[in-house]
DRENPA-603611 format. One record per residue: x, z, y of N, C-alpha, C in turn; residue in one letter; residue number from 1. Coordinates in steps of 0.02 Angstrom, whole numbers, plus 50000, padded with zeros to 5 digits. Last residue first. Example, Ala and Ser with C-alpha at 12.3 -4.5 7.8 and 13.67 -1.06 7.14 Angstrom:
REM DRENPA-603611
      nx      nz      ny     cax     caz     cay      cx      cz      cy   rest    nr
   50642   50354   49888   50684   50357   49947   50645   50394   50002      S     2
   50660   50390   49716   50615   50390   49775   50660   50390   49835      A     1
This chain:
REM DRENPA-603611
      nx      nz      ny     cax     caz     cay      cx      cz      cy   rest    nr
   56075   50154   52235   56084   50191   52316   56087   50163   52331      V   399
   56013   50087   52108   56062   50088   52174   56045   50127   52228      R   398
   55957   50060   51949   55988   50145   51998   56019   50125   52041      G   397
   55956   49945   51925   55906   49988   51915   55916   50065   51933      L   396
   56054   49854   51973   55966   49836   51990   55938   49897   51980      R   395
   56170   49950   51961   56171   49907   52033   56095   49907   52034      R   394
   56165   49938   51822   56160   50004   51846   56154   49995   51933      L   393
   56184   49793   51770   56109   49844   51771   56117   49896   51799      V   392
   56294   49773   51840   56248   49747   51856   56182   49771   51851      M   391
   56389   49849   51729   56368   49866   51836   56315   49820   51853      E   390
   56351   49776   51617   56312   49839   51644   56339   49872   51696      L   389
   56428   49669   51668   56359   49661   51644   56339   49749   51657      P   388
   56534   49677   51801   56524   49687   51728   56450   49686   51706      G   387
   56527   49547   51941   56539   49607   51916   56522   49610   51843      R   386
   56647   49433   51994   56588   49446   51974   56571   49527   51957      R   385
   56731   49334   52043   56698   49360   52107   56629   49400   52057      G   384
   56841   49280   51985   56784   49261   51978   56724   49285   52044      T   383
   56920   49392   51965   56951   49318   51982   56882   49292   52035      R   382
   56855   49487   51914   56889   49500   51968   56901   49455   52010      A   381
   56855   49424   51786   56798   49446   51836   56802   49469   51891      L   380
   56968   49438   51760   56944   49349   51759   56886   49361   51773      L   379
   57014   49551   51763   57035   49531   51795   57005   49444   51798      V   378
   56933   49599   51632   56908   49640   51716   56938   49608   51754      A   377
   56970   49548   51529   56898   49517   51529   56903   49558   51630      L   376
   57094   49618   51508   57087   49540   51541   57030   49502   51554      A   375
   57042   49724   51496   57085   49721   51541   57100   49652   51583      L   374
   57012   49721   51380   56939   49726   51432   56991   49714   51488      T   373
   57104   49691   51321   57057   49645   51304   56998   49668   51361      L   372
   57201   49802   51310   57214   49759   51354   57156   49685   51356      L   371
   57109   49881   51233   57097   49900   51321   57155   49830   51356      W   370
   57133   49836   51103   57059   49845   51139   57060   49845   51208      I   369
   57281   49874   51106   57263   49789   51107   57184   49774   51128      G   368
   57274   50001   51102   57300   49947   51166   57293   49892   51153      L   367
   57203   50020   50989   57171   50020   51031   57206   49996   51109      S   366
   57301   49993   50890   57224   49938   50918   57198   49967   50970      I   365
   57388   50063   50905   57407   49996   50926   57352   49977   50938      V   364
   57348   50193   50861   57351   50169   50927   57380   50095   50953      T   363
   57338   50143   50723   57272   50180   50759   57272   50145   50857      A   362
   57453   50143   50676   57416   50066   50666   57344   50092   50734      T   361
   57474   50297   50699   57512   50236   50750   57496   50172   50744      A   360
   57393   50362   50623   57379   50363   50680   57412   50319   50722      S   359
   57337   50241   50498   57366   50314   50532   57358   50309   50597      G   358
   57217   50163   50406   57260   50166   50445   57291   50238   50461      V   357
   57103   50210   50327   57172   50149   50291   57218   50172   50338      T   356
   56986   50235   50362   57000   50265   50300   57074   50262   50272      G   355
   56955   50127   50472   56958   50213   50466   56998   50265   50411      G   354
   56935   50001   50418   57010   50037   50448   57003   50106   50444      L   353
   56820   49945   50395   56829   50007   50345   56892   50034   50356      G   352
   56760   49838   50429   56795   49833   50400   56836   49896   50362      L   351
   56585   49903   50425   56624   49828   50454   56705   49832   50402      G   350
   56537   50019   50372   56493   49959   50349   56520   49899   50377      W   349
   56639   50104   50407   56649   50077   50318   56583   50018   50340      A   348
   56721   50071   50532   56672   50092   50515   56668   50077   50442      S   347
   56831   50004   50626   56828   50087   50588   56798   50099   50537      Y   346
   56770   49861   50652   56866   49889   50635   56848   49942   50606      L   345
   56638   49917   50714   56644   49873   50670   56720   49868   50633      P   344
   56694   50011   50843   56666   50041   50789   56640   49987   50697      A   343
   56774   49937   50925   56841   49982   50878   56748   50003   50830      A   342
   56696   49861   50985   56750   49829   50970   56766   49876   50897      I   341
   56599   49941   51048   56589   49876   51029   56622   49843   50975      L   340
   56689   50027   51124   56649   50038   51055   56629   49991   51025      S   339
   56737   49957   51204   56780   49986   51179   56746   49997   51109      Q   338
   56609   49916   51297   56641   49876   51262   56715   49886   51195      A   337
   56584   50056   51359   56541   50008   51290   56591   49960   51269      V   336
   56710   50022   51457   56695   50092   51399   56637   50071   51330      Y   335
   56690   49915   51511   56744   49916   51466   56736   50002   51416      A   334
   56548   49946   51583   56555   49893   51538   56619   49899   51491      T   333
   56612   50058   51652   56550   50078   51606   56542   50019   51564      L   332
   56729   49987   51742   56730   50039   51679   56678   50042   51628      S   331
   56742   49911   51840   56694   49883   51774   56710   49928   51728      I   330
   56833   49951   51910   56777   49914   51929   56717   49918   51864      R   329
   56919   49980   51825   56902   50011   51845   56842   50011   51869      G   328
   56983   49848   51823   56958   49879   51753   56918   49940   51792      L   327
   57036   49829   51929   56995   49785   51938   56954   49812   51863      A   326
   57145   49934   51954   57072   49920   52008   57030   49874   51963      A   325
   57236   49861   51857   57208   49907   51852   57127   49938   51893      L   324
   57246   49758   51925   57233   49729   51877   57186   49799   51845      P   323
   57303   49816   52055   57257   49799   52061   57221   49766   52008      Q   322
   57434   49869   52059   57387   49928   52031   57312   49886   52030      L   321
   57524   49814   52110   57539   49798   52039   57460   49845   52013      A   320
   57479   49796   52259   57460   49747   52208   57490   49730   52136      R   319
   57531   49912   52294   57444   49908   52273   57442   49875   52247      R   318
   57661   49923   52278   57619   49964   52230   57570   49929   52206      S   317
   57690   49880   52428   57720   49844   52337   57657   49857   52278      A   316
   57598   49934   52510   57608   49868   52494   57607   49845   52421      P   315
   57536   50095   52471   57597   50058   52493   57605   49994   52463      R   314
   57430   50156   52438   57429   50155   52522   57503   50123   52514      D   313
   57433   50165   52295   57370   50133   52318   57398   50125   52400      A   312
   57489   50283   52290   57535   50233   52250   57467   50167   52286      L   311
   57408   50378   52330   57466   50387   52367   57508   50316   52336      L   310
   57342   50368   52225   57278   50364   52288   57356   50359   52328      A   309
   57400   50402   52110   57361   50331   52110   57353   50309   52171      C   308
   57423   50545   52120   57475   50478   52128   57438   50414   52141      L   307
   57297   50610   52116   57316   50589   52197   57383   50552   52185      A   306
   57253   50557   51978   57202   50541   52049   57247   50538   52095      A   305
   57348   50643   51910   57356   50561   51906   57301   50537   51972      I   304
   57333   50777   51953   57380   50764   51993   57399   50685   51968      G   303
   57187   50786   51887   57196   50792   51972   57249   50771   51977      A   302
   57253   50786   51757   57193   50723   51782   57200   50746   51875      A   301
   57335   50894   51762   57357   50842   51765   57314   50776   51764      G   300
   57243   51006   51754   57292   50983   51836   57310   50921   51829      A   299
   57166   50984   51647   57136   50967   51723   57172   50948   51780      V   298
   57280   51022   51547   57251   50932   51578   57209   50921   51629      G   297
   57274   51134   51580   57326   51110   51616   57308   51033   51593      T   296
   57183   51189   51492   57166   51209   51540   57203   51150   51582      V   295
   57230   51122   51350   57143   51101   51401   57160   51112   51455      Q   294
   57327   51200   51339   57354   51130   51329   57265   51100   51372      H   293
   57314   51323   51334   57347   51310   51388   57334   51225   51388      L   292
   57205   51319   51202   57169   51336   51290   57212   51293   51335      V   291
   57290   51288   51125   57236   51252   51135   57215   51268   51210      G   290
   57362   51431   51130   57411   51350   51167   57353   51294   51165      L   289
   57265   51514   51093   57284   51500   51147   57328   51451   51189      L   288
   57261   51451   50952   57201   51462   51002   57239   51466   51071      G   287
   57350   51489   50894   57369   51427   50899   57309   51414   50949      L   286
   57395   51639   50908   57420   51614   50949   57412   51524   50971      V   285
   57253   51663   50842   57255   51701   50897   57307   51642   50966      I   284
   57245   51606   50719   57210   51583   50761   57217   51598   50830      E   283
   57365   51705   50671   57387   51605   50668   57321   51587   50736      A   282
   57319   51823   50660   57390   51788   50710   57393   51732   50736      L   281
   57240   51817   50572   57218   51817   50647   57275   51814   50685      P   280
   57244   51673   50455   57258   51725   50480   57245   51768   50537      S   279
   57205   51547   50420   57157   51600   50409   57193   51680   50434      G   278
   57359   51521   50338   57284   51507   50345   57235   51547   50360      A   277
   57492   51627   50398   57444   51601   50336   57387   51568   50378      G   276
   57565   51674   50493   57554   51605   50517   57525   51582   50439      T   275
   57676   51775   50466   57581   51799   50487   57532   51738   50504      G   274
   57800   51696   50538   57769   51758   50513   57725   51769   50540      P   273
   57788   51541   50514   57800   51583   50574   57765   51649   50525      M   272
   57774   51439   50416   57856   51468   50436   57859   51495   50474      A   271
   57630   51509   50323   57679   51451   50334   57740   51499   50378      G   270
   57582   51562   50152   57585   51565   50240   57637   51539   50250      P   269
   57485   51430   50046   57531   51485   50060   57517   51495   50156      A   268
   57331   51385   50092   57387   51365   50065   57411   51429   50092      A   267
   57174   51370   50146   57197   51400   50071   57271   51380   50072      G   266
   57190   51222   50268   57158   51298   50223   57182   51310   50167      P   265
   57366   51211   50270   57310   51202   50263   57248   51247   50236      A   264
   57479   51284   50424   57458   51272   50334   57391   51253   50325      P   263
   57559   51246   50532   57485   51239   50530   57484   51235   50443      V   262
   57695   51212   50524   57695   51282   50546   57581   51299   50562      L   261
   57721   51101   50480   57716   51162   50424   57691   51219   50461      S   260
   57712   50994   50567   57642   51009   50544   57647   51088   50493      P   259
   57790   50963   50683   57839   51021   50641   57733   51027   50618      V   258
   57732   50921   50795   57792   50883   50761   57833   50909   50711      A   257
   57613   50990   50821   57596   50931   50798   57671   50885   50756      L   256
   57688   51111   50892   57638   51087   50820   57646   51035   50780      I   255
   57708   51024   51003   57766   51047   50953   57743   51054   50873      A   254
   57609   51015   51049   57620   50953   51029   57652   50957   50966      A   253
   57582   51131   51108   57547   51109   51044   57570   51051   51041      L   252
   57687   51151   51205   57683   51204   51144   57638   51165   51077      P   251
   57667   51025   51307   57715   51032   51251   57714   51099   51181      L   250
   57570   51030   51399   57561   51018   51323   57601   51013   51272      A   249
   57615   51106   51479   57551   51139   51450   57557   51101   51391      G   248
   57703   51009   51545   57723   51081   51544   57683   51134   51473      L   247
   57614   50902   51593   57666   50892   51534   57689   50979   51503      V   246
   57549   51001   51689   57518   50944   51635   57563   50923   51557      S   245
   57636   51019   51762   57604   51075   51731   57547   51039   51675      A   244
   57671   50898   51820   57702   50933   51788   57693   50988   51740      V   243
   57576   50852   51878   57588   50821   51788   57643   50854   51774      L   242
   57537   50952   51980   57494   50955   51913   57527   50889   51854      G   241
   57647   50942   52043   57626   50997   52014   57590   50999   51955      W   240
   57651   50781   52098   57693   50812   52063   57688   50861   52036      L   239
   57511   50793   52141   57534   50732   52100   57590   50772   52067      A   238
   57488   50881   52240   57450   50906   52168   57473   50848   52127      L   237
   57591   50848   52331   57614   50918   52299   57559   50917   52234      R   236
   57534   50728   52389   57609   50737   52338   57622   50803   52316      R   235
   57422   50789   52452   57433   50739   52367   57492   50724   52330      L   234
   57479   50849   52521   57424   50898   52490   57433   50862   52431      W   233
   57535   50760   52635   57567   50837   52597   57529   50864   52534      P   232
   57410   50695   52648   57439   50640   52604   57519   50727   52572      R   231
   57267   50709   52721   57289   50758   52665   57365   50734   52606      W   230
   57268   50651   52826   57261   50679   52837   57295   50767   52786      R   229
   57301   50542   52801   57329   50537   52849   57327   50609   52843      A   228
   57209   50493   52677   57269   50487   52656   57322   50540   52751      L   227
   57071   50495   52661   57098   50523   52710   57184   50531   52708      D   226
   57043   50498   52514   57030   50417   52550   57063   50444   52622      E   225
   57036   50587   52433   57088   50543   52400   57068   50478   52457      L   224
   56976   50668   52515   57036   50696   52488   57078   50648   52457      F   223
   56851   50708   52584   56883   50632   52577   56947   50653   52550      R   222
   56768   50808   52547   56831   50828   52603   56871   50752   52597      V   221
   56682   50741   52441   56666   50777   52511   56711   50800   52552      R   220
   56779   50720   52350   56736   50671   52408   56703   50691   52467      A   219
   56817   50830   52291   56872   50790   52317   56831   50730   52371      A   218
   56692   50898   52259   56729   50918   52321   56776   50855   52335      L   217
   56678   50798   52152   56616   50813   52199   56647   50845   52250      A   216
   56788   50832   52071   56780   50779   52099   56735   50759   52132      G   215
   56746   50965   52035   56833   50952   52082   56831   50875   52118      L   214
   56651   50940   51959   56624   50979   52036   56682   50980   52079      A   213
   56705   50875   51862   56663   50840   51895   56641   50867   51960      L   212
   56786   50961   51814   56820   50890   51844   56761   50872   51884      P   211
   56694   51085   51778   56771   51090   51792   56783   51023   51845      T   210
   56592   51041   51691   56588   51034   51748   56658   51062   51823      L   209
   56644   51006   51566   56639   50962   51609   56622   50958   51671      L   208
   56613   51121   51502   56678   51116   51526   56691   51058   51575      G   207
   56488   51101   51445   56496   51158   51497   56549   51137   51549      I   206
   56434   51059   51324   56476   50997   51366   56499   51046   51433      D   205
   56389   51178   51275   56443   51128   51236   56476   51112   51275      A   204
   56272   51183   51344   56312   51231   51338   56380   51199   51317      L   203
   56228   51059   51393   56219   51116   51416   56257   51148   51420      P   202
   56196   50991   51264   56239   50969   51296   56258   51027   51346      A   201
   56113   51034   51136   56166   51074   51140   56215   51061   51216      T   200
   56017   50942   51142   55982   50975   51158   56063   51037   51170      L   199
   56093   50839   51138   56070   50825   51188   56039   50900   51185      L   198
   56167   50836   51018   56221   50837   51079   56157   50858   51130      S   197
   56072   50823   50917   56112   50873   50920   56135   50901   50993      W   196
   56039   50703   50946   55982   50748   50950   56020   50803   50978      G   195
   56170   50630   50913   56133   50614   50980   56091   50655   50987      L   194
   56162   50638   50774   56225   50696   50811   56200   50652   50887      A   193
   56046   50568   50728   56051   50641   50709   56103   50680   50758      Q   192
   56087   50439   50779   56032   50490   50778   56027   50562   50811      G   191
   56197   50430   50692   56220   50434   50747   56162   50457   50782      R   190
   56133   50419   50557   56176   50481   50559   56207   50481   50632      Q   189
   56043   50297   50561   56038   50347   50571   56074   50435   50581      L   188
   56151   50217   50585   56120   50223   50643   56076   50280   50660      L   187
   56237   50214   50457   56255   50257   50516   56211   50257   50571      S   186
   56108   50167   50390   56138   50231   50384   56183   50269   50427      Q   185
   56143   50041   50450   56077   50069   50461   56100   50143   50443      G   184
   56260   49977   50402   56251   50007   50478   56173   50040   50489      Y   183
   56321   50072   50267   56282   49997   50295   56276   50041   50371      T   182
   56393   50189   50227   56411   50109   50181   56377   50059   50230      P   181
   56468   50289   50334   56392   50260   50308   56420   50203   50291      A   180
   56577   50323   50408   56598   50343   50327   56520   50308   50300      V   179
   56530   50364   50539   56615   50311   50525   56599   50300   50447      V   178
   56436   50466   50535   56430   50387   50545   56488   50341   50527      E   177
   56511   50569   50489   56457   50525   50427   56463   50462   50446      P   176
   56699   50604   50490   56628   50578   50544   56584   50543   50503      V   175
   56787   50707   50388   56759   50640   50414   56687   50648   50437      V   174
   56789   50835   50398   56860   50789   50388   56846   50721   50388      P   173
   56679   50932   50505   56692   50898   50441   56755   50856   50432      P   172
   56758   51099   50547   56716   51025   50583   56734   50983   50495      V   171
   56770   51180   50477   56752   51209   50541   56727   51150   50571      L   170
   56801   51170   50340   56715   51169   50346   56696   51195   50441      G   169
   56917   51252   50348   56923   51230   50305   56829   51225   50318      S   168
   57033   51303   50480   56995   51357   50443   56942   51253   50413      V   167
   57169   51253   50537   57138   51328   50508   57112   51335   50454      L   166
   57139   51157   50631   57168   51132   50572   57176   51219   50514      G   165
   57086   51207   50763   57027   51152   50714   57069   51130   50651      S   164
   57129   51264   50856   57137   51303   50773   57086   51242   50747      T   163
   57137   51197   50965   57200   51218   50923   57212   51271   50861      G   162
   57027   51158   50976   57063   51120   50988   57139   51140   50935      D   161
   56951   51276   51006   56939   51240   50946   56990   51199   50919      F   160
   56995   51313   51126   57016   51375   51073   57006   51330   51010      W   159
   56981   51211   51217   57054   51239   51193   57071   51254   51135      G   158
   56825   51232   51213   56870   51181   51203   56936   51176   51170      W   157
   56822   51388   51304   56816   51368   51215   56840   51317   51188      A   156
   56894   51351   51395   56931   51392   51368   56914   51356   51270      V   155
   56812   51248   51436   56858   51228   51435   56912   51273   51401      L   154
   56701   51344   51471   56697   51287   51420   56773   51261   51410      G   153
   56759   51413   51566   56733   51441   51516   56729   51381   51463      L   152
   56761   51320   51668   56827   51333   51644   56819   51364   51575      V   151
   56635   51325   51750   56661   51261   51691   56718   51268   51656      G   150
   56651   51384   51848   56614   51417   51786   56617   51355   51729      V   149
   56730   51339   51939   56762   51392   51917   56719   51389   51820      L   148
   56663   51234   51979   56729   51219   51943   56741   51280   51903      S   147
   56555   51310   52055   56537   51281   51998   56603   51268   51948      T   146
   56669   51361   52166   56636   51401   52129   56608   51371   52064      L   145
   56660   51233   52234   56727   51253   52202   56711   51303   52159      G   144
   56535   51210   52271   56562   51152   52230   56632   51182   52189      L   143
   56530   51302   52347   56483   51293   52304   56513   51255   52226      V   142
   56621   51283   52456   56647   51308   52408   56592   51326   52336      V   141
   56551   51173   52535   56609   51153   52471   56635   51208   52434      P   140
   56387   51205   52532   56454   51226   52571   56513   51213   52506      H   139
   56272   51059   52472   56291   51137   52481   56371   51132   52520      R   138
   56278   50936   52416   56251   50960   52493   56273   51007   52500      P   137
   56333   50941   52278   56351   50907   52342   56322   50937   52416      I   136
   56197   51002   52209   56263   51029   52228   56308   51019   52281      L   135
   56113   50930   52153   56091   50979   52212   56134   51006   52226      L   134
   56186   50815   52074   56172   50804   52148   56134   50853   52201      V   133
   56204   50913   51992   56266   50908   52024   56260   50863   52093      L   132
   56120   50900   51885   56134   50947   51932   56166   50957   51986      L   131
   56144   50759   51850   56077   50803   51876   56089   50845   51923      L   130
   56268   50772   51797   56272   50718   51863   56205   50742   51909      G   129
   56232   50816   51696   56266   50865   51736   56260   50833   51811      F   128
   56190   50693   51633   56170   50764   51629   56180   50811   51675      L   127
   56270   50598   51659   56241   50578   51669   56186   50654   51661      A   126
   56383   50661   51567   56383   50669   51633   56336   50653   51671      Y   125
   56318   50640   51446   56330   50696   51470   56351   50692   51537      A   124
   56307   50478   51406   56261   50531   51450   56263   50617   51475      H   123
   56447   50444   51421   56401   50443   51471   56343   50472   51477      V   122
   56500   50504   51304   56502   50538   51351   56479   50527   51424      I   121
   56468   50477   51124   56479   50444   51199   56466   50514   51241      D   120
   56500   50504   51002   56529   50530   51047   56522   50521   51104      G   119
   56420   50408   50932   56396   50466   50939   56434   50504   51002      S   118
   56422   50229   50946   56467   50292   50962   56436   50364   50967      F   117
   56305   50143   50949   56387   50120   50914   56432   50181   50921      L   116
   56193   50162   50970   56186   50111   50932   56255   50097   50905      L   115
   56179   50292   51019   56126   50265   50946   56153   50228   50925      L   114
   56279   50284   51129   56290   50340   51066   56233   50314   51021      G   113
   56210   50207   51197   56295   50175   51166   56295   50213   51116      H   112
   56085   50248   51230   56090   50175   51191   56157   50152   51161      L   111
   56136   50361   51311   56107   50383   51243   56096   50295   51209      L   110
   56187   50260   51413   56246   50336   51363   56195   50339   51294      G   109
   56082   50217   51472   56135   50181   51438   56187   50212   51395      I   108
   56020   50328   51511   55970   50297   51467   56028   50259   51420      G   107
   56092   50395   51594   56090   50431   51546   56060   50388   51476      L   106
   56102   50295   51693   56155   50313   51659   56149   50351   51592      L   105
   55982   50314   51737   55987   50241   51719   56038   50261   51671      V   104
   55992   50418   51796   55947   50445   51725   55956   50367   51714      L   103
   56085   50417   51902   56075   50462   51859   56065   50466   51795      C   102
   55984   50349   51972   56060   50310   51943   56083   50358   51887      R   101
   55905   50447   52007   55884   50371   51984   55960   50335   51953      R   100
   55976   50524   52082   55950   50550   52018   55940   50492   51977      W    99
   55997   50461   52183   56061   50507   52145   56054   50497   52084      L    98
   55882   50459   52262   55910   50398   52230   55988   50433   52188      L    97
   55841   50579   52273   55806   50553   52231   55851   50465   52205      L    96
   55943   50617   52354   55923   50633   52318   55883   50605   52270      R    95
   55904   50516   52471   55979   50516   52437   55979   50569   52387      T    94
   55777   50592   52500   55776   50531   52488   55841   50502   52445      L    93
   55800   50717   52557   55763   50716   52484   55761   50647   52459      P    92
   55885   50687   52671   55935   50723   52599   55880   50710   52552      A    91
   55868   50513   52726   55856   50599   52740   55876   50644   52667      R    90
   56009   50431   52791   55946   50429   52754   55942   50523   52738      D    89
   56126   50401   52862   56068   50423   52916   56007   50442   52848      G    88
   56210   50337   52824   56176   50285   52849   56110   50313   52888      R    87
   56280   50455   52794   56303   50421   52855   56286   50367   52862      D    86
   56225   50495   52679   56202   50545   52736   56223   50502   52774      H    85
   56266   50373   52592   56173   50396   52603   56165   50426   52680      S    84
   56392   50414   52590   56381   50358   52626   56276   50348   52642      R    83
   56370   50537   52532   56421   50561   52586   56387   50488   52621      R    82
   56334   50510   52380   56304   50547   52419   56312   50540   52505      W    81
   56447   50410   52345   56371   50391   52353   56341   50450   52399      L    80
   56533   50518   52344   56534   50459   52377   56481   50455   52386      V    79
   56491   50594   52225   56506   50620   52300   56501   50583   52369      G    78
   56516   50506   52127   56420   50545   52154   56442   50573   52210      L    77
   56637   50489   52116   56583   50410   52136   56532   50462   52182      G    76
   56661   50615   52093   56693   50614   52137   56651   50531   52180      W    75
   56617   50620   51957   56599   50676   51994   56617   50637   52076      G    74
   56687   50520   51908   56638   50533   51886   56598   50594   51969      F    73
   56825   50588   51920   56812   50506   51940   56727   50504   51959      L    72
   56828   50662   51816   56835   50680   51896   56815   50641   51927      L    71
   56801   50602   51698   56753   50655   51750   56760   50663   51819      A    70
   56937   50557   51698   56856   50503   51712   56811   50536   51737      F    69
   56994   50668   51699   57018   50585   51733   56968   50563   51749      L    68
   56965   50685   51577   56941   50748   51622   56951   50718   51690      P    67
   57037   50588   51496   56974   50606   51492   56948   50628   51546      L    66
   57179   50606   51523   57133   50540   51538   57056   50561   51547      L    65
   57197   50754   51453   57210   50728   51512   57192   50671   51545      R    64
   57151   50766   51326   57135   50843   51375   57169   50805   51430      N    63
   57286   50653   51257   57225   50700   51261   57224   50764   51306      D    62
   57415   50597   51313   57336   50583   51332   57277   50623   51324      V    61
   57527   50652   51334   57511   50599   51378   57440   50584   51407      L    60
   57535   50742   51224   57594   50753   51286   57529   50710   51330      V    59
   57461   50699   51112   57454   50750   51148   57471   50767   51207      A    58
   57541   50559   51101   57454   50544   51136   57441   50649   51155      A    57
   57648   50588   51047   57636   50556   51129   57598   50561   51149      L    56
   57594   50665   50939   57651   50689   50981   57643   50672   51045      V    55
   57545   50532   50869   57505   50589   50874   57527   50664   50940      D    54
   57661   50468   50871   57605   50432   50884   57580   50499   50920      A    53
   57735   50545   50786   57757   50527   50838   57716   50495   50873      A    52
   57661   50548   50665   57668   50593   50681   57715   50600   50772      R    51
   57675   50393   50635   57598   50421   50647   57616   50496   50685      D    50
   57802   50395   50581   57780   50352   50642   57707   50376   50668      W    49
   57831   50476   50484   57859   50486   50542   57816   50453   50606      P    48
   57685   50543   50384   57724   50458   50406   57762   50488   50474      V    47
   57635   50636   50354   57723   50662   50334   57729   50587   50357      T    46
   57485   50736   50432   57527   50655   50421   57596   50692   50376      T    45
   57333   50760   50474   57386   50799   50449   57438   50724   50412      R    44
   57265   50682   50609   57260   50702   50541   57327   50718   50511      Q    43
   57168   50795   50736   57216   50755   50729   57219   50752   50643      K    42
   57133   50884   50819   57104   50862   50753   57107   50803   50753      F    41
   57221   50986   50880   57184   50910   50917   57135   50866   50842      L    40
   57291   51027   50714   57280   51051   50790   57260   50967   50835      V    39
   57236   50939   50571   57287   50983   50599   57255   51001   50686      T    38
   57120   50901   50436   57147   50892   50512   57177   50961   50506      Q    37
   57159   50805   50290   57136   50879   50312   57162   50882   50391      D    36
   57138   50631   50268   57182   50692   50259   57150   50746   50292      S    35
   57041   50522   50303   57063   50521   50237   57124   50571   50218      G    34
   56993   50472   50448   56984   50507   50400   57026   50494   50329      S    33
   56967   50389   50615   57008   50411   50571   56993   50498   50523      L    32
   56872   50401   50702   56861   50344   50668   56916   50365   50616      Y    31
   56889   50514   50817   56832   50511   50780   56818   50468   50725      H    30
   57011   50501   50840   57021   50547   50808   56951   50545   50788      V    29
   57031   50388   50944   57041   50363   50855   57030   50417   50816      T    28
   56975   50420   51060   56935   50419   51010   56953   50401   50953      N    27
   57098   50431   51152   57091   50487   51116   57022   50467   51048      A    26
   57111   50267   51153   57164   50313   51101   57134   50373   51086      I    25
   56999   50278   51241   57012   50225   51170   57084   50262   51128      V    24
   57058   50355   51350   56996   50367   51301   56985   50339   51235      I    23
   57170   50301   51412   57159   50358   51376   57107   50372   51319      G    22
   57133   50205   51463   57153   50178   51417   57161   50261   51367      L    21
   57031   50238   51566   56997   50200   51511   57052   50185   51451      L    20
   57108   50288   51657   57098   50330   51607   57057   50297   51547      A    19
   57138   50169   51705   57203   50226   51668   57176   50244   51628      L    18
   57035   50151   51769   57049   50090   51717   57106   50130   51697      G    17
   57055   50261   51870   56999   50252   51810   57015   50205   51753      R    16
   57150   50230   51945   57167   50288   51910   57087   50288   51857      A    15
   57120   50119   52005   57160   50108   51940   57166   50178   51917      A    14
   56988   50179   52090   56972   50120   52034   57040   50108   51981      D    13
   57066   50242   52170   57027   50308   52115   57027   50227   52061      P    12
   57138   50155   52232   57165   50221   52222   57125   50228   52142      G    11
   57064   50056   52306   57093   50050   52230   57122   50101   52219      I    10
   56909   50064   52350   56983   50093   52351   57022   50058   52295      L     9
   56793   49935   52412   56811   49982   52356   56873   50037   52372      R     8
   56722   49947   52563   56759   49917   52538   56786   49972   52476      P     7
   56546   49969   52609   56602   49996   52617   56656   49969   52550      A     6
   56406   49857   52638   56433   49918   52603   56522   49910   52606      P     5
   56319   49832   52790   56378   49812   52749   56405   49877   52686      P     4
   56177   49888   52817   56248   49910   52820   56269   49888   52779      T     3
   56049   49791   52888   56062   49815   52851   56163   49842   52841      T     2
   55931   49831   53028   55978   49796   53000   56032   49842   52954      M     1
């Protein structure tokens, strides 16, 4: 007798739908060019509305909603393992099924990275998912320790986020695939970037282990599902996680609000004593602020997941979360659809907006893209259909 599938949880799905908004906004730094970079790889700008958009993104989006997406991926893997275990499947079979699912995701991510967006995250999730499948059945302490290993990567990411505007040549001012004049040339550029990403992923993306392992740990203890047991802890996490997230983001956001605090490479010393471009003090201060921004973002991601779980338990807010949850249920399709729209808009082989618009306009475009995918999700939910890529994943990587 086949066990019927368990109903989807609105809270995690809604959090995933919200994370997609953050991803499409955060990814604009990949496309925009035309000026030197400052902290968080943003464009240096004197335009007030562009600066305001960057500051808001630094406080509410950057390094916050992307970890949320990763946390929910780890949670999803943990839930699939638990359900397979509850059905009585043997551990080797469960492991093979989950590995197959990760390999299908790896293929989808690689195709997405090659054809549309070299900054694809799905292939990195899939690679670390292969490891996570081995760790999920272990004692929960193992997952906790694994999350601590990932902090090393978060520290490195944060340091680069904080110091990205100090050193000329640290990263290219433009992404080659975006300024390539033809799609064929951009394809070659993405292929090179993707190959390098695959070679360096175990080290360069090790920071993903923190949210991925925390998500899997949450699934092991039913943290987002068993509200009768975990409600007090969810409330604390929602409150203090979000408070830590905002407070941890403010110092680096303040740097964006006052761009002169980070002089362009080769410029004279800036407003803070000893903070000329390339000075040791500038790098240390900005690097530490970047680390603070990065690490507290994971706390914010956990806080958002906890808040969505609590809201989904209340009838009034549950109804309000339904559209977000519908988007979360087709998150793979929606994520790739973002690139399907954004790549031709921003790239030189398309409309070339990446070299002409600023952060404020890009944020409006991102919101429009997200609303389009939200409308698609609601339409599919009303007709009882899955997203196209969810159907592919279900057919090829069914657990």
